[in-house]
C-alpha positions in Angstrom: 62.5 48.5 115.6 64.1 48.0 119.0 64.9 44.2 118.8 63.4 42.0 116.2 59.7 42.1 115.3 59.7 38.4 115.9 60.8 38.7 119.5 58.1 41.1 120.3 55.2 39.4 118.6 54.2 37.8 122.0 51.3 40.0 121.8 50.0 38.3 118.8 49.7 34.6 119.8 47.2 31.8 120.0 45.7 29.4 117.5 43.3 29.7 114.5 42.1 27.1 112.2 41.3 28.2 108.6 38.8 26.7 106.2 38.9 28.7 103.0 36.8 29.2 100.0 37.0 31.5 96.9 36.4 35.2 97.4 34.6 37.6 95.1 36.8 40.4 93.7 34.5 43.1 95.1 34.6 41.6 98.5 38.4 41.2 98.4 39.0 44.9 97.3 36.6 46.1 100.0 38.3 44.1 102.8 41.9 45.0 101.7 41.3 48.8 101.7 41.3 49.1 105.5 44.7 47.1 105.7 46.2 49.4 103.1 45.2 52.4 105.3 46.6 50.6 108.5 50.0 49.7 106.7 50.4 53.4 105.6 49.8 54.5 109.2 52.3 52.0 110.5 55.0 53.1 108.0 54.2 56.6 109.1 54.9 56.1 112.7 57.9 53.8 111.9 59.5 56.7 109.9 58.7 59.1 112.7 60.7 56.9 114.9 61.8 57.2 118.6 62.8 60.8 117.9 59.0 61.6 117.8 57.5 61.4 121.4 55.4 58.4 122.0 52.2 60.4 122.7 52.6 62.0 119.3 52.9 58.7 117.5 50.1 57.4 119.5 47.8 60.2 118.5 48.8 59.6 114.8 47.9 55.9 114.8 44.9 55.9 117.1 42.3 57.2 114.6 43.5 54.7 112.0 43.2 51.8 114.5 39.6 53.2 115.4 38.8 53.0 111.6 40.4 49.8 110.7 39.7 47.6 113.8 36.4 46.6 115.4 37.8 46.9 119.0 34.5 46.5 120.7 33.9 43.2 119.0 37.5 42.0 119.7 37.0 43.0 123.3 33.7 41.2 123.7 35.1 38.1 122.1 38.1 38.2 124.3 36.0 38.6 127.6 33.5 35.9 126.5 30.1 35.0 127.9 30.4 37.3 131.0 30.5 40.6 128.8 26.7 41.1 128.6 26.4 40.7 132.4 29.0 43.5 133.1 27.4 46.9 134.1 27.6 49.4 131.4 30.2 51.6 133.4 32.4 48.5 133.6 32.0 47.8 129.9 33.1 51.4 129.1 36.0 51.3 131.5 37.3 48.1 129.8 36.7 49.6 126.3 38.7 52.6 127.0 41.6 50.5 128.6 41.5 48.1 125.8 41.7 50.8 123.1 44.7 52.4 124.7 46.4 49.1 125.2 45.9 48.1 121.5 47.2 51.3 120.0 50.2 51.4 122.5 51.0 47.8 121.5 51.3 48.7 117.8 53.2 52.0 118.4 55.7 50.1 120.6 56.1 47.3 118.1 56.4 49.4 114.9 58.7 52.1 116.4 61.6 52.3 113.9 62.2 52.3 110.2 65.2 50.4 108.7 64.1 49.9 105.2 61.3 47.5 105.9 58.4 47.2 103.5 54.9 45.6 103.6 53.4 43.4 101.1 49.5 42.9 100.9 48.4 39.9 99.0 45.9 41.0 96.1 43.6 38.1 96.9 41.9 37.2 100.2 40.8 34.0 101.8 37.2 33.4 102.9 36.5 31.8 106.4 32.7 31.7 106.7 31.5 35.2 106.3 35.0 36.6 107.1 37.9 37.5 104.9 41.6 36.9 105.5 43.9 39.6 104.3 47.5 38.3 104.1 50.4 40.7 104.7 54.2 40.3 104.9 56.7 42.6 106.7 59.9 42.3 104.7 63.1 43.7 106.4 65.9 45.0 104.3 67.7 41.8 105.2 66.7 38.5 106.9 63.5 36.6 107.1 60.0 38.1 106.4 57.1 37.8 108.9 53.5 37.0 107.9 50.8 39.0 109.7 47.3 38.3 108.5 44.1 40.2 109.4 40.7 38.5 109.9 38.0 41.1 108.5 34.4 41.1 109.1 31.8 43.2 107.4 29.6 45.3 109.8 27.6 48.6 109.5 31.0 50.6 109.3 32.3 48.2 106.5 35.1 45.7 106.7 37.1 45.8 109.9 39.7 43.7 111.7 38.4 41.4 114.3 41.6 39.3 114.9 45.3 39.2 113.9 47.2 36.0 113.0 50.9 35.8 113.4 52.5 33.4 110.8 49.1 32.8 109.2 47.6 30.8 112.2 48.5 32.2 115.7 45.5 34.3 116.8 45.8 37.3 119.1 42.2 37.1 120.2 42.8 33.4 121.4 45.6 34.4 123.7 43.8 37.5 125.0 40.8 35.3 125.7 42.8 33.2 128.1 44.5 36.1 129.8 41.4 38.3 130.0 39.2 35.5 131.5 41.8 34.6 134.1 42.0 38.2 135.3 38.2 38.5 135.4 37.9 35.3 137.4 40.4 36.7 139.9 39.5 40.2 140.3 36.6 41.2 137.9 36.6 44.0 135.5 38.7 46.3 137.6 41.6 43.8 137.7 41.5 43.5 133.9 41.3 47.2 133.3 44.2 47.7 135.8 46.2 45.1 133.9 45.6 46.8 130.5 46.5 50.2 131.9 49.7 48.8 133.4 50.7 47.1 130.2 50.0 50.4 128.2 52.2 52.3 130.5 55.0 49.8 130.2 54.7 49.8 126.4 55.0 53.6 126.4 57.7 54.0 129.0 55.0 55.5 131.2 53.8 58.2 128.8 50.5 56.4 127.9 
């Protein structure tokens, strides 16, 4: 990766309190499967590396993000109570911009392979009706980084609804603060413009 993963995890910050209880083996297996697919996709684009154009790596990862993340639920939680009152066309505008930003963030963060490996814990933790799938990113040398996925079961199965850096720092919590500030200042258009600008920066203008 360009620079340390730790240095670029600013997109994955916030706070999340966990209250855990035992998890049934069947639930654990079902909720871990999407993360196994995600990890395989991240390794794929890491090994493709900067020699592969950003749009190509984006196209590889995007359908995996679509299958493993509940992006509409994440966006609605990040926007908050004002989401239902937004016109449908504004909701769609934000959904499209948020999807592009999310995929671009992962492609940018996982952009080079230097012998790193991922470990997925074989057991999950339960938080209410949700499951926490714990992963570690282990470099060839140096400290590992914990990246955990909050999974919620819906009609499409278990999907990611939040990401926790170091086991407690919530991406959704930070997005919530940022998104609501932009919505207050300039409405849905300001938030969509910000997401598009960030996507362009992450992809060196190609996304």
